N, CA, C and O atoms as CSV, one atom per row, in Angstrom:
chain,resi,resn,atom,element,x,y,z
A,1,MET,N,N,-16.499,-87.967,-11.249
A,1,MET,CA,C,-15.556,-87.693,-9.643
A,1,MET,C,C,-15.795,-86.155,-9.616
A,1,MET,O,O,-15.869,-85.262,-10.459
A,2,LYS,N,N,-15.856,-86.227,-8.638
A,2,LYS,CA,C,-15.875,-84.959,-7.702
A,2,LYS,C,C,-14.371,-83.981,-7.585
A,2,LYS,O,O,-13.280,-84.473,-7.294
A,3,PRO,N,N,-14.600,-82.553,-7.874
A,3,PRO,CA,C,-13.637,-81.895,-7.854
A,3,PRO,C,C,-13.020,-81.903,-6.450
A,3,PRO,O,O,-13.755,-81.848,-5.464
A,4,ASN,N,N,-11.455,-81.982,-6.318
A,4,ASN,CA,C,-11.239,-81.674,-4.609
A,4,ASN,C,C,-11.350,-80.252,-4.024
A,4,ASN,O,O,-10.370,-79.570,-4.323
A,5,PRO,N,N,-12.078,-79.747,-3.431
A,5,PRO,CA,C,-12.100,-78.893,-2.676
A,5,PRO,C,C,-11.257,-77.779,-2.407
A,5,PRO,O,O,-11.666,-76.620,-2.324
A,6,PHE,N,N,-10.054,-78.148,-2.270
A,6,PHE,CA,C,-9.079,-77.479,-1.950
A,6,PHE,C,C,-8.299,-76.893,-2.965
A,6,PHE,O,O,-7.613,-75.885,-2.797
A,7,VAL,N,N,-8.430,-77.689,-4.301
A,7,VAL,CA,C,-7.610,-77.455,-5.428
A,7,VAL,C,C,-9.416,-76.267,-6.002
A,7,VAL,O,O,-9.104,-75.253,-6.626
A,8,SER,N,N,-10.309,-76.374,-5.874
A,8,SER,CA,C,-11.194,-75.473,-6.222
A,8,SER,C,C,-11.067,-74.102,-5.282
A,8,SER,O,O,-11.262,-73.018,-5.832
A,9,LEU,N,N,-10.850,-74.134,-4.334
A,9,LEU,CA,C,-10.315,-72.886,-3.268
A,9,LEU,C,C,-9.622,-72.086,-4.159
A,9,LEU,O,O,-9.954,-71.047,-4.729
A,10,LEU,N,N,-8.399,-72.869,-4.191
A,10,LEU,CA,C,-7.307,-72.070,-4.637
A,10,LEU,C,C,-7.341,-71.395,-5.720
A,10,LEU,O,O,-6.854,-70.287,-5.944
A,11,HIS,N,N,-8.220,-72.422,-6.733
A,11,HIS,CA,C,-7.982,-71.543,-7.962
A,11,HIS,C,C,-9.805,-69.903,-7.778
A,11,HIS,O,O,-10.171,-69.024,-8.558
A,12,SER,N,N,-10.175,-70.214,-6.786
A,12,SER,CA,C,-11.035,-69.252,-6.381
A,12,SER,C,C,-10.740,-67.888,-6.407
A,12,SER,O,O,-9.832,-67.443,-5.704
A,13,ARG,N,N,-11.638,-66.929,-7.396
A,13,ARG,CA,C,-10.795,-65.214,-7.067
A,13,ARG,C,C,-11.532,-64.614,-5.902
A,13,ARG,O,O,-11.085,-63.666,-5.256
A,14,LYS,N,N,-12.902,-65.317,-5.615
A,14,LYS,CA,C,-13.245,-64.719,-4.230
A,14,LYS,C,C,-12.343,-65.065,-3.558
A,14,LYS,O,O,-11.580,-64.121,-3.352
A,15,PHE,N,N,-11.965,-66.183,-2.990
A,15,PHE,CA,C,-10.900,-66.913,-2.267
A,15,PHE,C,C,-9.564,-65.339,-1.900
A,15,PHE,O,O,-9.333,-64.517,-1.013
A,16,TRP,N,N,-9.187,-65.628,-2.895
A,16,TRP,CA,C,-8.019,-64.575,-2.850
A,16,TRP,C,C,-8.117,-62.884,-2.726
A,16,TRP,O,O,-7.367,-61.971,-2.382
A,17,LEU,N,N,-9.414,-63.026,-3.187
A,17,LEU,CA,C,-9.562,-61.506,-2.382
A,17,LEU,C,C,-9.893,-61.168,-1.411
A,17,LEU,O,O,-9.782,-60.043,-0.925
A,18,SER,N,N,-10.504,-62.398,-0.831
A,18,SER,CA,C,-10.871,-62.360,0.785
A,18,SER,C,C,-9.760,-62.461,1.547
A,18,SER,O,O,-9.760,-61.902,2.644
A,19,VAL,N,N,-8.658,-63.162,1.120
A,19,VAL,CA,C,-6.885,-63.102,1.741
A,19,VAL,C,C,-6.820,-61.829,1.403
A,19,VAL,O,O,-6.825,-61.257,2.493
A,20,VAL,N,N,-6.758,-60.958,0.508
A,20,VAL,CA,C,-6.001,-59.891,0.254
A,20,VAL,C,C,-6.728,-58.511,1.354
A,20,VAL,O,O,-6.293,-57.510,1.924
A,21,ALA,N,N,-7.801,-59.079,1.225
A,21,ALA,CA,C,-8.952,-57.739,2.091
A,21,ALA,C,C,-8.286,-58.307,3.641
A,21,ALA,O,O,-7.720,-57.329,4.129
A,22,LEU,N,N,-8.180,-59.248,4.373
A,22,LEU,CA,C,-7.894,-60.029,5.143
A,22,LEU,C,C,-6.400,-59.330,5.588
A,22,LEU,O,O,-6.178,-58.739,6.645
A,23,THR,N,N,-5.473,-59.563,4.504
A,23,THR,CA,C,-4.252,-59.594,4.966
A,23,THR,C,C,-3.972,-57.642,4.914
A,23,THR,O,O,-3.033,-57.035,5.429
A,24,GLN,N,N,-5.087,-57.086,4.155
A,24,GLN,CA,C,-4.710,-55.743,4.331
A,24,GLN,C,C,-4.986,-55.364,5.510
A,24,GLN,O,O,-4.192,-54.790,6.257
A,25,THR,N,N,-6.226,-55.678,5.791
A,25,THR,CA,C,-6.715,-55.680,7.394
A,25,THR,C,C,-5.992,-55.502,8.567
A,25,THR,O,O,-6.185,-54.739,9.513
A,26,ILE,N,N,-4.890,-56.554,8.294
A,26,ILE,CA,C,-4.610,-56.599,9.721
A,26,ILE,C,C,-3.167,-56.371,9.687
A,26,ILE,O,O,-2.569,-56.411,10.763
A,27,LEU,N,N,-2.514,-56.136,8.601
A,27,LEU,CA,C,-1.351,-54.796,7.895
A,27,LEU,C,C,-1.751,-53.761,8.466
A,27,LEU,O,O,-1.229,-53.486,9.546
A,28,PHE,N,N,-2.628,-53.018,8.006
A,28,PHE,CA,C,-3.168,-51.801,8.455
A,28,PHE,C,C,-3.347,-51.500,10.033
A,28,PHE,O,O,-3.183,-50.374,10.503
A,29,GLN,N,N,-3.632,-52.407,10.642
A,29,GLN,CA,C,-4.009,-52.430,11.739
A,29,GLN,C,C,-2.396,-51.926,12.906
A,29,GLN,O,O,-2.246,-51.457,14.034
A,30,PHE,N,N,-1.737,-52.262,12.076
A,30,PHE,CA,C,-0.475,-51.981,12.977
A,30,PHE,C,C,0.571,-50.660,12.489
A,30,PHE,O,O,1.767,-50.443,12.683
A,31,LEU,N,N,-0.182,-50.140,11.986
A,31,LEU,CA,C,0.527,-48.812,11.112
A,31,LEU,C,C,-0.232,-48.060,11.609
A,31,LEU,O,O,-1.292,-48.073,10.982
A,32,PRO,N,N,-0.248,-47.146,12.737
A,32,PRO,CA,C,-1.140,-46.376,13.301
A,32,PRO,C,C,-1.125,-45.022,12.106
A,32,PRO,O,O,-2.125,-44.354,11.840
A,33,SER,N,N,0.262,-44.816,11.481
A,33,SER,CA,C,-0.177,-43.504,10.828
A,33,SER,C,C,-0.592,-43.534,9.498
A,33,SER,O,O,-0.593,-42.531,8.784
A,34,PHE,N,N,-1.030,-44.905,9.048
A,34,PHE,CA,C,-2.016,-45.262,7.993
A,34,PHE,C,C,-3.355,-44.729,7.879
A,34,PHE,O,O,-4.164,-45.180,8.690
A,35,PRO,N,N,-3.788,-43.825,7.011
A,35,PRO,CA,C,-5.493,-43.379,7.995
A,35,PRO,C,C,-6.210,-44.651,7.454
A,35,PRO,O,O,-6.111,-45.345,6.442
A,36,ALA,N,N,-7.144,-44.646,8.823
A,36,ALA,CA,C,-8.073,-45.875,8.731
A,36,ALA,C,C,-9.242,-45.666,7.386
A,36,ALA,O,O,-9.782,-46.650,6.881
A,37,ALA,N,N,-9.511,-44.307,6.933
A,37,ALA,CA,C,-10.552,-44.453,6.249
A,37,ALA,C,C,-9.847,-45.150,4.726
A,37,ALA,O,O,-10.449,-45.961,4.022
A,38,VAL,N,N,-8.920,-44.796,4.536
A,38,VAL,CA,C,-8.171,-45.434,3.182
A,38,VAL,C,C,-8.458,-47.193,3.510
A,38,VAL,O,O,-9.196,-47.748,2.696
A,39,TRP,N,N,-7.967,-47.949,4.521
A,39,TRP,CA,C,-7.929,-48.756,4.098
A,39,TRP,C,C,-9.343,-49.640,4.304
A,39,TRP,O,O,-9.506,-50.813,3.967
A,40,GLN,N,N,-10.171,-48.891,4.852
A,40,GLN,CA,C,-11.604,-49.398,5.206
A,40,GLN,C,C,-12.083,-49.263,3.547
A,40,GLN,O,O,-12.604,-50.231,2.993
A,41,ALA,N,N,-11.857,-47.991,2.833
A,41,ALA,CA,C,-12.129,-47.691,1.378
A,41,ALA,C,C,-11.905,-49.018,0.489
A,41,ALA,O,O,-12.715,-49.554,-0.267
A,42,ILE,N,N,-10.559,-49.404,0.794
A,42,ILE,CA,C,-9.727,-50.626,0.058
A,42,ILE,C,C,-10.733,-51.762,0.544
A,42,ILE,O,O,-11.268,-52.099,-0.512
A,43,ASP,N,N,-11.338,-52.614,1.656
A,43,ASP,CA,C,-11.899,-53.099,1.968
A,43,ASP,C,C,-13.026,-53.254,1.464
A,43,ASP,O,O,-13.399,-54.399,1.208
A,44,GLY,N,N,-14.007,-51.943,1.143
A,44,GLY,CA,C,-15.416,-51.609,0.800
A,44,GLY,C,C,-14.900,-52.238,-0.677
A,44,GLY,O,O,-14.932,-53.458,-0.837
A,45,VAL,N,N,-14.596,-51.668,-1.359
A,45,VAL,CA,C,-13.818,-52.116,-2.946
A,45,VAL,C,C,-13.549,-54.048,-2.706
A,45,VAL,O,O,-14.459,-54.781,-3.093
A,46,LEU,N,N,-12.811,-54.417,-2.336
A,46,LEU,CA,C,-12.733,-55.717,-2.243
A,46,LEU,C,C,-13.955,-56.185,-1.985
A,46,LEU,O,O,-14.411,-56.948,-2.836
A,47,VAL,N,N,-14.762,-55.891,-0.845
A,47,VAL,CA,C,-16.226,-56.368,-0.677
A,47,VAL,C,C,-16.695,-56.216,-1.993
A,47,VAL,O,O,-16.836,-57.320,-2.520
A,48,ILE,N,N,-16.940,-55.441,-2.600
A,48,ILE,CA,C,-17.985,-55.198,-3.958
A,48,ILE,C,C,-17.179,-56.197,-5.148
A,48,ILE,O,O,-17.719,-56.880,-6.019
A,49,LEU,N,N,-16.313,-56.099,-4.982
A,49,LEU,CA,C,-15.510,-56.856,-5.833
A,49,LEU,C,C,-16.002,-58.524,-5.657
A,49,LEU,O,O,-16.533,-59.169,-6.561
A,50,ILE,N,N,-15.740,-58.964,-4.493
A,50,ILE,CA,C,-16.507,-60.494,-3.864
A,50,ILE,C,C,-17.823,-60.701,-4.669
A,50,ILE,O,O,-18.113,-61.630,-5.423
A,51,ILE,N,N,-18.638,-59.464,-4.276
A,51,ILE,CA,C,-20.209,-59.681,-4.237
A,51,ILE,C,C,-20.673,-59.883,-5.747
A,51,ILE,O,O,-21.624,-60.520,-6.198
A,52,THR,N,N,-19.613,-59.074,-6.427
A,52,THR,CA,C,-19.691,-59.028,-8.186
A,52,THR,C,C,-19.412,-60.040,-8.479
A,52,THR,O,O,-20.014,-60.358,-9.504
A,53,ILE,N,N,-18.719,-60.861,-8.083
A,53,ILE,CA,C,-18.073,-62.361,-8.485
A,53,ILE,C,C,-19.013,-63.440,-8.127
A,53,ILE,O,O,-19.088,-64.543,-8.668
A,54,ALA,N,N,-19.357,-63.220,-7.652
A,54,ALA,CA,C,-20.336,-64.389,-6.873
A,54,ALA,C,C,-21.646,-63.957,-7.711
A,54,ALA,O,O,-22.288,-64.790,-8.350
A,55,ALA,N,N,-21.840,-63.196,-7.681
A,55,ALA,CA,C,-23.090,-62.822,-8.751
A,55,ALA,C,C,-23.125,-63.750,-10.003
A,55,ALA,O,O,-23.820,-64.688,-10.392
A,56,GLU,N,N,-22.195,-63.143,-10.389
A,56,GLU,CA,C,-21.502,-63.759,-11.649
A,56,GLU,C,C,-21.347,-65.373,-11.700
A,56,GLU,O,O,-21.571,-66.004,-12.733
A,57,ASP,N,N,-21.008,-65.881,-10.681
A,57,ASP,CA,C,-21.071,-67.581,-10.753
A,57,ASP,C,C,-22.583,-67.504,-10.797
A,57,ASP,O,O,-23.155,-67.760,-11.856
A,58,VAL,N,N,-23.111,-67.244,-9.962
A,58,VAL,CA,C,-24.426,-67.418,-9.920
A,58,VAL,C,C,-25.581,-67.312,-10.587
A,58,VAL,O,O,-26.673,-67.821,-10.333
A,59,ALA,N,N,-25.225,-66.552,-11.534
A,59,ALA,CA,C,-25.658,-65.986,-13.014
A,59,ALA,C,C,-25.129,-67.518,-13.895
A,59,ALA,O,O,-25.888,-68.454,-14.144
A,60,GLU,N,N,-24.142,-67.476,-14.138
A,60,GLU,CA,C,-23.282,-68.863,-15.146
A,60,GLU,C,C,-23.893,-69.643,-14.409
A,60,GLU,O,O,-24.747,-70.073,-15.184
A,61,LYS,N,N,-24.065,-70.147,-13.427
A,61,LYS,CA,C,-24.802,-71.306,-13.017
A,61,LYS,C,C,-26.005,-71.600,-13.145
A,61,LYS,O,O,-26.389,-72.740,-13.406
A,62,SER,N,N,-26.901,-70.418,-12.944
A,62,SER,CA,C,-28.355,-70.700,-13.171
A,62,SER,C,C,-28.352,-70.651,-14.849
A,62,SER,O,O,-29.376,-71.173,-15.291
A,63,ASN,N,N,-27.538,-70.199,-15.787
A,63,ASN,CA,C,-27.856,-70.517,-17.455
A,63,ASN,C,C,-27.481,-71.729,-17.626
A,63,ASN,O,O,-28.121,-72.270,-18.527
A,64,MET,N,N,-26.458,-72.599,-16.980
A,64,MET,CA,C,-26.363,-74.358,-17.186
A,64,MET,C,C,-27.536,-74.957,-16.637
A,64,MET,O,O,-27.934,-75.961,-17.228
A,65,VAL,N,N,-28.004,-74.678,-15.913
A,65,VAL,CA,C,-29.167,-75.417,-15.450
A,65,VAL,C,C,-30.517,-75.042,-16.497
A,65,VAL,O,O,-31.212,-75.886,-17.062
A,66,GLY,N,N,-30.634,-73.955,-16.561
A,66,GLY,CA,C,-31.908,-73.921,-17.362
A,66,GLY,C,C,-31.436,-74.329,-18.616
A,66,GLY,O,O,-32.212,-74.426,-19.567
């Protein structure tokens, strides 16, 4: 039986990090006193985390195949 893609999405660390990144980017756009460099740095860290988790997932799946 194939897993439900919505359940998989709700359990995905990459999905939730993306939601946090998008939310904070939108929120800080409306706070002009908040330094742009800070929220951009936070976005950068979140992107690095997402890429790292994706690489971890690929490595895990490649070990299962081999």
